[in-house]
N, C-alpha and C positions, 0 to 999 in steps of 0.2 A: 560445887560437888566436892565431897571429901575424897581424900586419896583412896580410901578403901573402895568407894563407889567407882572411881575412875578405873582402878585396877580390874574390878569385876566387869565393867562395861567393856574394857579393852579385851578381856578374855571372851566375852559374849560375841563381840565383833569378829574376833579372830575365828571363833567356831563357825560363824555364818560364812566366813570366807572359805573355810575348809570344807564345810559340808554343802555349800551352795552349788558346787560344781562336782559333786560326788558320783554322778551316774557313771558306771563303768562303760568303757568302749564309746564314749560320747565323741571322742576325737575320730574314731573309725567312722562313725555315722556321718559326721560333718565332712569328712573326706569324700565319702560316698556322694553326698549332695553337691559338693563343690565339683566332682568329677562329672556329675550328671549336668550341671550348668554349662560346663566347657564342652562336653561331648554328650548330647542328649541320647540316652539308651533307646534301642529300637522298640517299636510297638509290637504288641502280639508275640512277645518272647517268652522263652522259658526262663524261669528265675531259679537259680541255685542259691539257697541261703542256709546258713548253719555255721559250723565251727572250723577249725583250722584245716581240716582235710579238704574243704572246699577252698579256703583262703589260699592255700598252697598250691591249688591246681590253677596255676596262672595261665596255662595254655589250654584250658578247658575247651575254648572254642575250636581249637584245631582238632580235638578228639571228635567233635560232632559237627562237622562242616555243613551238614545239611539243615542245621537248626540255628536259630538265633538265641544265643545264650547271654544271660546277664548273671555275673557272679557277684553275689553279695555276702559271701562267707566272711566272718571276722574271727580271727584266731582267738581261741581261749574262751569262747563264748559257750554258754550252756543255754537250756531252753528258756529259763527266765529272762535272759538277755535278749533272745529273739523275740519273746512275747513283749518285752519292754519297748522294742522298736519296731513292732509289726506295722505301725502306721507311718513309718519312716522309710523302711527298707523292703516292704513287701506290697502293701496296698497300693501305693502310688504308681507302680509300674503296670498295674493292670495286666499281669501276665496271663498267658493261656494255660500255664502250668507252673505249679511251685514244687521244687524238688528240695527236700529238707534233709540235711544230715546234722543231727545234733543228739545229745544225750550221753555221749562218751564222757564229756568233761563233767556232767552232772554226777555221774558215778564216782569219778575221780576226786571230786571235791571234798567228799565226807563219807565216812563208813555209814553214816545215818541215812544217806540216801539209798533208797531200795529201788528195785525194779518197778514197783507200783508207784513210786514217787516219779519216776521218769514217765511212766505211762499217763499218770495224771496230768503232768505238765504238757506232755504232748497233746493230750486231748484239749486242753486249755488253748494252747496255740491253734490246733486245727479248727476249733469252733470260732475263734477270733477271725482266722482267714475266712472260713466258710460264710461268716456273716456278711462280710464285704465283698467277697468273691464267691458267689453261691453256685456258679456253674463251671468254674475252673478246676481242672484236675490238681489233686494234691498228692504227691508221691513222697514216700519216706524211704530213705536208704538206710538199712539196717545198721545198727551200732556194730562197728567193726571189732575183731579181735587184734590185739597188739601185744607183741612180746613183752613190752614194758608194763602191761597192764594184765597180765594172765589171771590175776586174782579177781579181777572184775569181771572175767568172761562168763561165769554163771548168772551174774546179775544182768549183764548185757544181753545174753541169749534169752533170759526170762522176760526181759523188756521187749526184745524183738518179737518174740512169740505173741505176747499180749497186744502189742501194737498192730501186728499183722491181723489178729483176730477182730480187733476194733475196726480196721480199715475195710475189712470184708463187709462189715455191717453198714459201711457208708457208701454213698453213691460216688461215682467218678473219682476213684482213688487207685493208688497203686502202692504195693509194698515190693521194695527191691532188695533182695537178699544178696548181700556181698559177703556176709559173715561166713558162710560155709564154703565159699569159693576161695577163701583167704586162709584156709587150714590145710595142714599136711595131713597124711593118712593116720598119723598118731593123734590128731585132734589139736595139735599145737599150731600157732600162727606161723605162716611161712616167713622165716627171718630174711630171705632174698628179697622180698618185695618192700622192704622198710628201709629208711634212712638209718644213719648210725644212732639216732635217738630211740629207735625201736618202737616209735609211736607214729611218726608221719611216714607216708608212703613215697617210694620212688616210682619211676616211669613204669615199672613192671606192675606195681600195685595199681596205678592209674588205669593201666590197659585192662586189668581185671574188672575194675569199676566201669570202664567204657562198655565192656561186653555185657555186664549185668544191667546197666542203666538203659543203653540205647533202645532196646525193644519196648521200653515203657514211655519214651518220649513222645510228646504229641506233635504230630505234623502240622 
């Protein structure tokens, strides 16, 4: 093999190494599986899945003591990420209910992502879940308003409205509105319920979520 061919071959091999494990959040998913192998999750539980607002809700079980909760939120994820791993972190648990919080990061990722984009992605995820779990309740927690993302609020509100309308047309679903509960009278997000990053919530924020979510949880 000539020197030139050896160089090209080396670059191709390097490319395979770099791209072969390029799936985002793969480590998070592997950690979930490892956790499940050590401590098997409860049967007939309620599955929380989505992005960092769930990931950071470390004590979510304490907020809902009368329910069996499995938290599989992975921080920074968007709807395509949850779709990618639907057969890893949703279907295998056979939950009696799937509670989804996602879409916030979709809008923040690019100005080209519209409310319609988020709705289309959510519908894709919804039908993937419904195909394997035809009778289980699917609940969507509305995209929240955040002080650090106020420019995205109109898109978030539009996506929430469209997803709510879609879920009304589907059987055994819930739309959980946290958006309006997190606003001050002037229509801006309450700064006191957020951490210093003005994106993730503190205990006051999660107390609001508990109040909104609990009536929709399945016994």
